[in-house]
NUDO-298948 format. One record per residue: x, y, z of N, C-alpha, C in turn; residue number from 1. Coordinates in nm, 4 decimals. Layout:
N
<rec n_x="X" n_y="Y" n_z="Z" ca_x="X" ca_y="Y" ca_z="Z" c_x="X" c_y="Y" c_z="Z" k="NUM"/>
...
//
This chain:
99
<rec n_x="6.1249" n_y="4.4097" n_z="11.5104" ca_x="6.1617" ca_y="4.3660" ca_z="11.6441" c_x="6.2796" c_y="4.4499" c_z="11.6934" k="1"/>
<rec n_x="6.2701" n_y="4.4965" n_z="11.8157" ca_x="6.3755" ca_y="4.5785" ca_z="11.8745" c_x="6.4946" c_y="4.4935" c_z="11.9160" k="2"/>
<rec n_x="6.6146" n_y="4.5514" n_z="11.9066" ca_x="6.7303" ca_y="4.4818" ca_z="11.9642" c_x="6.7076" c_y="4.4626" c_z="12.1145" k="3"/>
<rec n_x="6.7726" n_y="4.3660" n_z="12.1718" ca_x="6.7508" ca_y="4.3274" ca_z="12.3114" c_x="6.7691" c_y="4.4443" c_z="12.4078" k="4"/>
<rec n_x="6.8737" n_y="4.5247" n_z="12.3912" ca_x="6.8993" ca_y="4.6356" ca_z="12.4832" c_x="6.7902" c_y="4.7424" c_z="12.4711" k="5"/>
<rec n_x="6.7490" n_y="4.7747" n_z="12.3489" ca_x="6.6418" ca_y="4.8729" ca_z="12.3310" c_x="6.5120" c_y="4.8227" c_z="12.3928" k="6"/>
<rec n_x="6.4867" n_y="4.6942" n_z="12.3778" ca_x="6.3656" ca_y="4.6365" ca_z="12.4372" c_x="6.3698" c_y="4.6475" c_z="12.5896" k="7"/>
<rec n_x="6.4860" n_y="4.6216" n_z="12.6481" ca_x="6.5001" ca_y="4.6322" ca_z="12.7942" c_x="6.4763" c_y="4.7758" c_z="12.8396" k="8"/>
<rec n_x="6.5304" n_y="4.8733" n_z="12.7675" ca_x="6.5111" ca_y="5.0139" ca_z="12.8040" c_x="6.3655" c_y="5.0549" c_z="12.7877" k="9"/>
<rec n_x="6.3037" n_y="5.0077" n_z="12.6825" ca_x="6.1621" ca_y="5.0382" ca_z="12.6604" c_x="6.0768" c_y="4.9795" c_z="12.7736" k="10"/>
<rec n_x="6.1091" n_y="4.8587" n_z="12.8147" ca_x="6.0365" ca_y="4.7954" ca_z="12.9253" c_x="6.0514" c_y="4.8772" c_z="13.0525" k="11"/>
<rec n_x="6.1723" n_y="4.9247" n_z="13.0817" ca_x="6.1927" ca_y="5.0075" ca_z="13.2001" c_x="6.1125" c_y="5.1370" c_z="13.1912" k="12"/>
<rec n_x="6.1117" n_y="5.1989" n_z="13.0744" ca_x="6.0369" ca_y="5.3241" ca_z="13.0574" c_x="5.8880" c_y="5.3015" c_z="13.0797" k="13"/>
<rec n_x="5.8319" n_y="5.1989" n_z="13.0194" ca_x="5.6893" ca_y="5.1704" ca_z="13.0352" c_x="5.6556" c_y="5.1361" c_z="13.1803" k="14"/>
<rec n_x="5.7466" n_y="5.0658" n_z="13.2472" ca_x="5.7230" ca_y="5.0283" ca_z="13.3865" c_x="5.7179" c_y="5.1522" c_z="13.4756" k="15"/>
<rec n_x="5.8118" n_y="5.2431" n_z="13.4588" ca_x="5.8120" ca_y="5.3662" ca_z="13.5384" c_x="5.6856" c_y="5.4463" c_z="13.5114" k="16"/>
<rec n_x="5.6493" n_y="5.4591" n_z="13.3848" ca_x="5.5281" ca_y="5.5342" ca_z="13.3501" c_x="5.4022" c_y="5.4686" c_z="13.4065" k="17"/>
<rec n_x="5.4019" n_y="5.3367" n_z="13.4160" ca_x="5.2875" ca_y="5.2659" ca_z="13.4740" c_x="5.2667" c_y="5.3081" c_z="13.6191" k="18"/>
<rec n_x="5.3751" n_y="5.3212" n_z="13.6943" ca_x="5.3640" ca_y="5.3584" ca_z="13.8345" c_x="5.3469" c_y="5.5093" c_z="13.8541" k="19"/>
<rec n_x="5.3976" n_y="5.5887" n_z="13.7606" ca_x="5.3859" ca_y="5.7345" ca_z="13.7706" c_x="5.2477" c_y="5.7824" c_z="13.7279" k="20"/>
<rec n_x="5.1862" n_y="5.7092" n_z="13.6382" ca_x="5.0561" ca_y="5.7519" ca_z="13.5883" c_x="5.0678" c_y="5.8778" c_z="13.5045" k="21"/>
<rec n_x="4.9578" n_y="5.9490" n_z="13.4917" ca_x="4.9547" ca_y="6.0695" ca_z="13.4088" c_x="5.0290" c_y="6.1874" c_z="13.4700" k="22"/>
<rec n_x="5.0579" n_y="6.1808" n_z="13.5980" ca_x="5.1228" ca_y="6.2949" ca_z="13.6634" c_x="5.2687" c_y="6.3112" c_z="13.6205" k="23"/>
<rec n_x="5.3325" n_y="6.2047" n_z="13.5705" ca_x="5.4675" ca_y="6.2149" ca_z="13.5166" c_x="5.5800" c_y="6.2119" c_z="13.6188" k="24"/>
<rec n_x="5.5500" n_y="6.1782" n_z="13.7417" ca_x="5.6519" ca_y="6.1656" ca_z="13.8451" c_x="5.6039" c_y="6.0621" c_z="13.9456" k="25"/>
<rec n_x="5.6933" n_y="6.0229" n_z="14.0348" ca_x="5.6578" ca_y="5.9268" ca_z="14.1393" c_x="5.6653" c_y="5.9933" c_z="14.2757" k="26"/>
<rec n_x="5.5654" n_y="5.9674" n_z="14.3575" ca_x="5.5693" ca_y="6.0062" ca_z="14.4980" c_x="5.6427" c_y="5.8958" c_z="14.5741" k="27"/>
<rec n_x="5.6644" n_y="5.9175" n_z="14.7028" ca_x="5.7297" ca_y="5.8142" ca_z="14.7839" c_x="5.6473" c_y="5.6859" c_z="14.7827" k="28"/>
<rec n_x="5.5160" n_y="5.6983" n_z="14.7908" ca_x="5.4309" ca_y="5.5788" ca_z="14.7891" c_x="5.4377" c_y="5.5074" c_z="14.6540" k="29"/>
<rec n_x="5.4391" n_y="5.5851" n_z="14.5441" ca_x="5.4554" ca_y="5.5255" ca_z="14.4105" c_x="5.5870" c_y="5.4498" c_z="14.4026" k="30"/>
<rec n_x="5.6935" n_y="5.5106" n_z="14.4548" ca_x="5.8252" ca_y="5.4473" ca_z="14.4528" c_x="5.8241" c_y="5.3194" c_z="14.5356" k="31"/>
<rec n_x="5.7596" n_y="5.3235" n_z="14.6512" ca_x="5.7499" ca_y="5.2057" ca_z="14.7376" c_x="5.6792" c_y="5.0909" c_z="14.6636" k="32"/>
<rec n_x="5.5674" n_y="5.1217" n_z="14.5980" ca_x="5.4916" ca_y="5.0191" ca_z="14.5258" c_x="5.5747" c_y="4.9647" c_z="14.4099" k="33"/>
<rec n_x="5.6424" n_y="5.0529" n_z="14.3364" ca_x="5.7278" ca_y="5.0086" ca_z="14.2263" c_x="5.8350" c_y="4.9138" c_z="14.2788" k="34"/>
<rec n_x="5.9001" n_y="4.9516" n_z="14.3881" ca_x="6.0060" ca_y="4.8678" ca_z="14.4450" c_x="5.9503" c_y="4.7335" c_z="14.4931" k="35"/>
<rec n_x="5.8330" n_y="4.7356" n_z="14.5568" ca_x="5.7723" ca_y="4.6114" ca_z="14.6054" c_x="5.7361" c_y="4.5180" c_z="14.4905" k="36"/>
<rec n_x="5.6859" n_y="4.5744" n_z="14.3812" ca_x="5.6412" ca_y="4.4917" ca_z="14.2678" c_x="5.7560" c_y="4.4480" c_z="14.1786" k="37"/>
<rec n_x="5.8498" n_y="4.5387" n_z="14.1536" ca_x="5.9539" ca_y="4.5128" ca_z="14.0543" c_x="6.0873" c_y="4.4658" c_z="14.1122" k="38"/>
<rec n_x="6.1116" n_y="4.4957" n_z="14.2397" ca_x="6.2362" ca_y="4.4548" ca_z="14.3061" c_x="6.2062" c_y="4.3961" c_z="14.4436" k="39"/>
<rec n_x="6.1210" n_y="4.2953" n_z="14.4513" ca_x="6.0839" ca_y="4.2427" ca_z="14.5829" c_x="6.2033" c_y="4.1855" c_z="14.6593" k="40"/>
<rec n_x="6.2937" n_y="4.1221" n_z="14.5908" ca_x="6.4109" ca_y="4.0647" ca_z="14.6570" c_x="6.4990" c_y="4.1711" c_z="14.7190" k="41"/>
<rec n_x="6.5104" n_y="4.2840" n_z="14.6523" ca_x="6.5920" ca_y="4.3931" ca_z="14.7047" c_x="6.5364" c_y="4.4424" c_z="14.8381" k="42"/>
<rec n_x="6.4065" n_y="4.4668" n_z="14.8423" ca_x="6.3463" ca_y="4.5170" ca_z="14.9659" c_x="6.3464" c_y="4.4116" c_z="15.0763" k="43"/>
<rec n_x="6.3236" n_y="4.2857" n_z="15.0407" ca_x="6.3231" ca_y="4.1795" ca_z="15.1410" c_x="6.4598" c_y="4.1639" c_z="15.2075" k="44"/>
<rec n_x="6.5655" n_y="4.1939" n_z="15.1343" ca_x="6.7012" ca_y="4.1774" ca_z="15.1867" c_x="6.7534" c_y="4.3009" c_z="15.2591" k="45"/>
<rec n_x="6.6749" n_y="4.4069" n_z="15.2645" ca_x="6.7172" ca_y="4.5286" ca_z="15.3338" c_x="6.7038" c_y="4.5112" c_z="15.4843" k="46"/>
<rec n_x="6.8069" n_y="4.5462" n_z="15.5542" ca_x="6.8024" ca_y="4.5408" ca_z="15.7006" c_x="6.7383" c_y="4.6666" c_z="15.7576" k="47"/>
<rec n_x="6.7368" n_y="4.7720" n_z="15.6784" ca_x="6.6826" ca_y="4.9008" ca_z="15.7220" c_x="6.5371" c_y="4.9134" c_z="15.6752" k="48"/>
<rec n_x="6.4419" n_y="4.9194" n_z="15.7665" ca_x="6.3010" ca_y="4.9327" ca_z="15.7269" c_x="6.2705" c_y="5.0663" c_z="15.6601" k="49"/>
<rec n_x="6.3620" n_y="5.1615" n_z="15.6715" ca_x="6.3424" ca_y="5.2924" ca_z="15.6100" c_x="6.4162" c_y="5.3051" c_z="15.4767" k="50"/>
<rec n_x="6.4504" n_y="5.1921" n_z="15.4152" ca_x="6.5285" ca_y="5.1946" ca_z="15.2915" c_x="6.4615" c_y="5.2783" c_z="15.1829" k="51"/>
<rec n_x="6.3320" n_y="5.2600" n_z="15.1608" ca_x="6.2637" ca_y="5.3350" ca_z="15.0556" c_x="6.2622" c_y="5.4835" c_z="15.0897" k="52"/>
<rec n_x="6.2420" n_y="5.5178" n_z="15.2167" ca_x="6.2449" ca_y="5.6582" ca_z="15.2586" c_x="6.3813" c_y="5.7211" c_z="15.2274" k="53"/>
<rec n_x="6.4866" n_y="5.6477" n_z="15.2544" ca_x="6.6216" ca_y="5.6993" ca_z="15.2296" c_x="6.6503" c_y="5.7115" c_z="15.0807" k="54"/>
<rec n_x="6.6036" n_y="5.6144" n_z="15.0042" ca_x="6.6204" ca_y="5.6209" ca_z="14.8585" c_x="6.5463" c_y="5.7426" c_z="14.8049" k="55"/>
<rec n_x="6.4231" n_y="5.7626" n_z="14.8509" ca_x="6.3440" ca_y="5.8770" ca_z="14.8069" c_x="6.4148" c_y="6.0080" c_z="14.8421" k="56"/>
<rec n_x="6.4681" n_y="6.0153" n_z="14.9626" ca_x="6.5383" ca_y="6.1370" ca_z="15.0051" c_x="6.6583" c_y="6.1643" c_z="14.9146" k="57"/>
<rec n_x="6.7318" n_y="6.0592" n_z="14.8791" ca_x="6.8469" ca_y="6.0754" ca_z="14.7898" c_x="6.8043" c_y="6.1195" c_z="14.6505" k="58"/>
<rec n_x="6.6945" n_y="6.0648" n_z="14.6020" ca_x="6.6497" ca_y="6.0979" ca_z="14.4666" c_x="6.5810" c_y="6.2337" c_z="14.4578" k="59"/>
<rec n_x="6.5125" n_y="6.2729" n_z="14.5636" ca_x="6.4345" ca_y="6.3973" ca_z="14.5651" c_x="6.5241" c_y="6.5141" c_z="14.6066" k="60"/>
<rec n_x="6.6146" n_y="6.5522" n_z="14.5181" ca_x="6.7121" ca_y="6.6572" ca_z="14.5475" c_x="6.6471" c_y="6.7923" c_z="14.5782" k="61"/>
<rec n_x="6.5345" n_y="6.8205" n_z="14.5169" ca_x="6.4672" ca_y="6.9498" ca_z="14.5369" c_x="6.3708" c_y="6.9489" c_z="14.6553" k="62"/>
<rec n_x="6.3565" n_y="6.8350" n_z="14.7188" ca_x="6.2664" ca_y="6.8192" ca_z="14.8345" c_x="6.1229" c_y="6.8594" c_z="14.8007" k="63"/>
<rec n_x="6.0761" n_y="6.8082" n_z="14.6857" ca_x="5.9397" ca_y="6.8354" ca_z="14.6414" c_x="5.8424" c_y="6.7229" c_z="14.6746" k="64"/>
<rec n_x="5.8941" n_y="6.6127" n_z="14.7287" ca_x="5.8087" ca_y="6.4989" ca_z="14.7586" c_x="5.7759" c_y="6.4162" c_z="14.6359" k="65"/>
<rec n_x="5.8587" n_y="6.4318" n_z="14.5342" ca_x="5.8378" ca_y="6.3555" ca_z="14.4112" c_x="5.9702" c_y="6.3431" c_z="14.3361" k="66"/>
<rec n_x="5.9767" n_y="6.2408" n_z="14.2522" ca_x="6.0959" ca_y="6.2212" ca_z="14.1696" c_x="6.0538" c_y="6.1993" c_z="14.0258" k="67"/>
<rec n_x="6.1347" n_y="6.2514" n_z="13.9370" ca_x="6.1071" ca_y="6.2419" ca_z="13.7950" c_x="6.1608" c_y="6.1145" c_z="13.7332" k="68"/>
<rec n_x="6.1293" n_y="6.1025" n_z="13.6070" ca_x="6.1649" ca_y="5.9826" ca_z="13.5318" c_x="6.3151" c_y="5.9565" c_z="13.5321" k="69"/>
<rec n_x="6.3965" n_y="6.0591" n_z="13.5081" ca_x="6.5412" ca_y="6.0376" ca_z="13.4981" c_x="6.5999" c_y="5.9812" c_z="13.6272" k="70"/>
<rec n_x="6.5559" n_y="6.0337" n_z="13.7396" ca_x="6.6064" ca_y="5.9840" ca_z="13.8684" c_x="6.5662" c_y="5.8390" c_z="13.8918" k="71"/>
<rec n_x="6.4410" n_y="5.8082" n_z="13.8617" ca_x="6.3925" ca_y="5.6718" ca_z="13.8821" c_x="6.4595" c_y="5.5762" c_z="13.7843" k="72"/>
<rec n_x="6.4778" n_y="5.6202" n_z="13.6605" ca_x="6.5438" ca_y="5.5366" ca_z="13.5601" c_x="6.6868" c_y="5.5058" c_z="13.6043" k="73"/>
<rec n_x="6.7573" n_y="5.6054" n_z="13.6574" ca_x="6.8940" ca_y="5.5836" ca_z="13.7067" c_x="6.8953" c_y="5.4832" c_z="13.8214" k="74"/>
<rec n_x="6.7992" n_y="5.4959" n_z="13.9123" ca_x="6.7876" ca_y="5.4014" ca_z="14.0232" c_x="6.7648" c_y="5.2598" c_z="13.9715" k="75"/>
<rec n_x="6.6702" n_y="5.2442" n_z="13.8807" ca_x="6.6371" ca_y="5.1118" ca_z="13.8277" c_x="6.7567" c_y="5.0522" c_z="13.7541" k="76"/>
<rec n_x="6.8222" n_y="5.1325" n_z="13.6730" ca_x="6.9382" ca_y="5.0830" ca_z="13.5991" c_x="7.0482" c_y="5.0393" c_z="13.6958" k="77"/>
<rec n_x="7.0713" n_y="5.1187" n_z="13.7998" ca_x="7.1727" ca_y="5.0837" ca_z="13.8991" c_x="7.1386" c_y="4.9570" c_z="13.9748" k="78"/>
<rec n_x="7.0119" n_y="4.9447" n_z="14.0164" ca_x="6.9687" ca_y="4.8236" ca_z="14.0875" c_x="6.9787" c_y="4.7009" c_z="13.9979" k="79"/>
<rec n_x="6.9345" n_y="4.7158" n_z="13.8744" ca_x="6.9401" ca_y="4.6025" ca_z="13.7807" c_x="7.0845" c_y="4.5582" c_z="13.7597" k="80"/>
<rec n_x="7.1734" n_y="4.6546" n_z="13.7453" ca_x="7.3148" ca_y="4.6229" ca_z="13.7259" c_x="7.3714" c_y="4.5524" c_z="13.8488" k="81"/>
<rec n_x="7.3429" n_y="4.6063" n_z="13.9674" ca_x="7.3954" ca_y="4.5469" ca_z="14.0909" c_x="7.3422" c_y="4.4059" c_z="14.1117" k="82"/>
<rec n_x="7.2140" n_y="4.3863" n_z="14.0892" ca_x="7.1533" ca_y="4.2544" ca_z="14.1066" c_x="7.2115" c_y="4.1554" c_z="14.0069" k="83"/>
<rec n_x="7.2274" n_y="4.1986" n_z="13.8825" ca_x="7.2826" ca_y="4.1115" ca_z="13.7791" c_x="7.4266" c_y="4.0740" c_z="13.8110" k="84"/>
<rec n_x="7.5055" n_y="4.1711" n_z="13.8550" ca_x="7.6446" ca_y="4.1424" ca_z="13.8908" c_x="7.6519" c_y="4.0449" c_z="14.0077" k="85"/>
<rec n_x="7.5664" n_y="4.0642" n_z="14.1062" ca_x="7.5643" ca_y="3.9746" ca_z="14.2214" c_x="7.5263" c_y="3.8335" c_z="14.1782" k="86"/>
<rec n_x="7.4230" n_y="3.8220" n_z="14.0959" ca_x="7.3813" ca_y="3.6907" ca_z="14.0461" c_x="7.4940" c_y="3.6235" c_z="13.9685" k="87"/>
<rec n_x="7.5633" n_y="3.7006" n_z="13.8844" ca_x="7.6750" ca_y="3.6468" ca_z="13.8062" c_x="7.7867" c_y="3.5985" c_z="13.8988" k="88"/>
<rec n_x="7.8204" n_y="3.6774" n_z="14.0009" ca_x="7.9262" ca_y="3.6423" ca_z="14.0948" c_x="7.8913" c_y="3.5135" c_z="14.1702" k="89"/>
<rec n_x="7.7674" n_y="3.5047" n_z="14.2177" ca_x="7.7243" ca_y="3.3848" ca_z="14.2908" c_x="7.7345" c_y="3.2624" c_z="14.2002" k="90"/>
<rec n_x="7.6875" n_y="3.2735" n_z="14.0783" ca_x="7.6934" ca_y="3.1604" ca_z="13.9845" c_x="7.8382" c_y="3.1238" c_z="13.9530" k="91"/>
<rec n_x="7.9210" n_y="3.2233" n_z="13.9339" ca_x="8.0628" ca_y="3.2003" ca_z="13.9055" c_x="8.1293" c_y="3.1253" c_z="14.0216" k="92"/>
<rec n_x="8.0983" n_y="3.1654" n_z="14.1434" ca_x="8.1572" ca_y="3.0996" ca_z="14.2594" c_x="8.1061" c_y="2.9561" c_z="14.2746" k="93"/>
<rec n_x="7.9800" n_y="2.9321" n_z="14.2406" ca_x="7.9262" ca_y="2.7959" ca_z="14.2450" c_x="8.0016" c_y="2.7067" c_z="14.1471" k="94"/>
<rec n_x="8.0270" n_y="2.7591" n_z="14.0282" ca_x="8.0971" ca_y="2.6814" ca_z="13.9271" c_x="8.2401" c_y="2.6479" c_z="13.9689" k="95"/>
<rec n_x="8.2981" n_y="2.7354" n_z="14.0469" ca_x="8.4338" ca_y="2.7123" ca_z="14.0956" c_x="8.4347" c_y="2.6310" c_z="14.2238" k="96"/>
<rec n_x="8.3157" n_y="2.5977" n_z="14.2742" ca_x="8.3045" ca_y="2.5181" ca_z="14.3953" c_x="8.3374" c_y="2.5930" c_z="14.5224" k="97"/>
<rec n_x="8.3107" n_y="2.7239" n_z="14.5234" ca_x="8.3454" ca_y="2.8060" ca_z="14.6386" c_x="8.2247" c_y="2.8548" c_z="14.7166" k="98"/>
<rec n_x="8.1089" n_y="2.8123" n_z="14.6880" ca_x="7.9894" ca_y="2.8608" ca_z="14.7573" c_x="7.9687" c_y="2.7893" c_z="14.8866" k="99"/>
//
């Protein structure tokens, strides 16, 4: 059995590969589908309808219309961290009676 952190990283790797398929990278549409399936709350809370387009532009430094595993993994790790921190903060404030 893998330690919890290794299991989480393995899950992220398999998830990215699921959306990338055999081509080994994600297109903007692949990224959109990944975000819709794996981070629905993030997209629902975006005020900018072009959020995925802007994320893709930031990740696609070479302007090839695709992003590799490392870029997507960094995005996912950052989103997971931000969401977790936000959830922790909200719960902490509820416990203190400040919500």
